[in-house]
C-alpha positions as CSV (number, residue, x, y, z in Angstrom):
1,M,-39.6,11.7,-22.6
2,S,-43.4,12.2,-22.7
3,V,-45.5,12.9,-25.7
4,T,-46.1,16.6,-24.7
5,A,-42.3,17.1,-24.2
6,I,-41.7,15.6,-27.7
7,Q,-44.4,17.9,-29.2
8,R,-42.9,20.9,-27.5
9,V,-39.4,20.1,-28.9
10,Q,-40.9,19.5,-32.3
11,S,-42.9,22.7,-32.3
12,S,-39.7,24.7,-31.4
13,V,-37.9,23.4,-34.5
14,W,-40.8,23.5,-37.0
15,W,-38.6,25.7,-39.2
16,V,-36.2,22.8,-39.8
17,F,-39.0,20.8,-41.5
18,L,-39.9,24.0,-43.4
19,L,-36.4,24.5,-44.7
20,Q,-36.0,20.8,-45.6
21,G,-39.3,21.0,-47.5
22,V,-38.4,24.1,-49.4
23,A,-35.0,22.6,-50.3
24,G,-36.8,19.4,-51.5
25,I,-39.1,21.4,-53.7
26,L,-36.3,23.5,-55.2
27,F,-34.1,20.5,-55.8
28,G,-37.0,18.6,-57.3
29,L,-37.8,21.4,-59.6
30,M,-34.2,21.6,-60.7
31,L,-34.2,17.9,-61.5
32,L,-37.4,18.1,-63.4
33,A,-36.5,21.3,-65.3
34,H,-32.9,20.5,-66.1
35,P,-32.2,16.9,-65.3
36,T,-28.9,16.6,-67.2
37,A,-27.4,19.8,-65.8
38,T,-28.5,18.9,-62.3
39,L,-27.1,15.4,-62.6
40,V,-23.8,16.7,-63.9
41,T,-23.6,19.1,-61.0
42,L,-24.4,16.4,-58.5
43,V,-21.8,14.0,-60.0
44,T,-19.2,16.8,-59.9
45,F,-19.8,17.2,-56.2
46,V,-19.4,13.4,-55.9
47,G,-16.1,13.7,-57.8
48,F,-14.9,16.3,-55.3
49,Y,-15.9,14.1,-52.4
50,W,-14.2,11.1,-53.8
51,F,-11.0,13.1,-54.5
52,F,-11.0,14.5,-51.0
53,A,-11.8,11.1,-49.4
54,G,-8.9,9.6,-51.3
55,I,-6.5,12.2,-50.0
56,M,-7.8,11.6,-46.5
57,A,-7.3,7.9,-46.9
58,L,-3.7,8.6,-47.8
59,V,-3.3,10.8,-44.7
60,R,-4.9,8.0,-42.6
61,M,-2.3,5.6,-43.9
62,F,0.4,7.6,-41.9
63,V,-1.6,8.4,-38.8
64,D,-4.0,5.5,-38.2
65,R,-2.4,2.2,-37.5
66,S,-5.8,0.4,-36.9
67,V,-6.2,-0.1,-40.6
68,P,-3.4,-1.9,-42.6
69,W,-1.5,0.7,-44.6
70,F,-2.1,-1.2,-47.8
71,W,-5.9,-0.8,-47.6
72,S,-5.6,2.9,-46.9
73,L,-3.2,3.3,-49.8
74,L,-5.6,1.4,-52.1
75,V,-8.7,3.3,-51.0
76,G,-6.8,6.6,-51.3
77,L,-5.5,5.9,-54.8
78,V,-8.9,4.6,-56.0
79,G,-10.7,7.6,-54.5
80,I,-8.3,10.1,-56.1
81,F,-8.4,8.4,-59.4
82,A,-12.3,8.2,-59.4
83,G,-12.5,11.8,-58.3
84,L,-10.2,13.1,-61.0
85,L,-12.0,11.0,-63.6
86,V,-15.3,12.4,-62.6
87,L,-14.0,16.0,-62.4
88,R,-12.2,15.7,-65.8
89,H,-15.3,14.1,-67.5
90,P,-18.4,15.2,-65.6
91,A,-20.9,14.6,-68.5
92,F,-19.5,11.0,-69.0
93,A,-19.7,10.4,-65.3
94,A,-23.2,11.8,-65.1
95,L,-24.3,9.0,-67.5
96,T,-22.1,6.1,-66.2
97,V,-22.5,6.5,-62.4
98,P,-26.3,6.3,-62.5
99,T,-26.1,3.5,-65.1
100,M,-23.8,1.5,-62.8
101,I,-26.3,2.0,-59.9
102,V,-29.1,0.7,-62.2
103,V,-27.0,-2.3,-63.1
104,V,-26.3,-3.1,-59.4
105,L,-30.1,-2.7,-58.6
106,G,-31.0,-4.9,-61.6
107,V,-28.7,-7.7,-60.4
108,Q,-30.0,-7.2,-56.9
109,G,-33.5,-7.6,-58.2
110,L,-32.6,-10.8,-59.9
111,V,-30.9,-12.3,-56.9
112,M,-33.6,-11.2,-54.5
113,G,-36.3,-12.4,-56.8
114,G,-34.7,-15.8,-57.2
115,L,-34.3,-16.2,-53.5
116,D,-37.9,-15.1,-52.8
117,I,-39.2,-17.7,-55.3
118,I,-37.0,-20.4,-53.7
119,G,-38.3,-19.3,-50.4
120,A,-41.9,-19.6,-51.6
121,F,-41.3,-23.3,-52.5
122,T,-39.7,-23.9,-49.1
123,G,-42.6,-22.6,-47.0
124,G,-42.6,-18.9,-47.8
125,G,-46.0,-19.0,-49.4
126,L,-47.7,-17.3,-52.3
127,A,-46.8,-13.8,-51.2
128,S,-43.1,-14.7,-51.3
129,F,-43.6,-16.1,-54.8
130,F,-45.3,-12.9,-56.0
131,M,-42.6,-10.7,-54.5
132,G,-39.9,-12.8,-56.1
133,A,-41.7,-12.6,-59.5
134,I,-41.9,-8.8,-59.2
135,N,-38.3,-8.5,-58.2
136,L,-37.3,-10.7,-61.1
137,V,-39.3,-8.7,-63.6
138,L,-37.9,-5.4,-62.2
139,G,-34.4,-6.7,-62.4
140,L,-34.8,-7.9,-66.0
141,L,-36.3,-4.5,-66.9
142,L,-33.5,-2.6,-65.4
143,L,-30.8,-4.8,-67.0
144,S,-32.5,-4.8,-70.4
145,S,-31.9,-1.1,-70.8
146,P,-29.7,0.3,-68.0
147,V,-29.0,3.6,-69.8
148,A,-32.7,4.3,-70.4
149,A,-33.4,3.5,-66.7
150,A,-30.5,5.7,-65.6
151,L,-31.9,8.6,-67.6
152,A,-35.3,8.2,-65.8
153,V,-33.6,8.4,-62.4
154,P,-33.4,12.3,-62.2
155,M,-37.1,12.7,-63.2
156,T,-38.2,10.1,-60.7
157,F,-36.2,11.6,-57.9
158,G,-37.4,15.1,-58.9
159,A,-41.0,14.0,-58.6
160,L,-40.3,12.3,-55.3
161,L,-38.5,15.4,-53.9
162,L,-41.4,17.6,-54.9
163,I,-43.9,15.4,-53.1
164,Q,-41.6,15.1,-50.1
165,G,-41.1,18.9,-50.0
166,V,-44.8,19.6,-50.0
167,V,-45.4,17.0,-47.2
168,L,-42.6,18.5,-45.1
169,I,-43.9,22.0,-45.5
170,V,-47.4,20.8,-44.4
171,L,-45.8,19.0,-41.5
172,A,-43.8,22.1,-40.5
173,F,-47.0,24.1,-40.1
174,R,-48.8,21.3,-38.4
175,V,-46.0,21.0,-35.9
176,R,-45.8,24.7,-35.4
177,S,-49.5,25.0,-34.6
178,A,-49.4,22.0,-32.2
């Protein structure tokens, strides 16, 4: 496909970029204005998804023989349990789910940092050492206060969504005029 053909296709769907940009701005404003309520709402949707995915895994247990029935049963029960737990206690889940994500990211930062530093001494160079040190520090910061870091997640994503929304709206009008 040539560049002009791609530009023609993009200019005919400029409104998709516009809608995505408006949605990003609205969602970003929601996260910045009411981070707790927005997070509880998001986690509630995740709870519904996990519950539904658990039910579908149980159905798959009977109709799909490519996956051992035990794994489908296990995934189904865990999904239903997690979904019901989130739906029954959305405020608790709104705090624990982001906190667990922060803990996982903190551990990942420690592991990646350690591996980067080891790589620096085995030929990776100074840049690898600095990246490792940054990852280690970020991992330690996240793990030193995972709840505080989790509380900053909605504000951070809100700001990022606002920026992304503005960029997408500008892109939509640039694509439209092209």
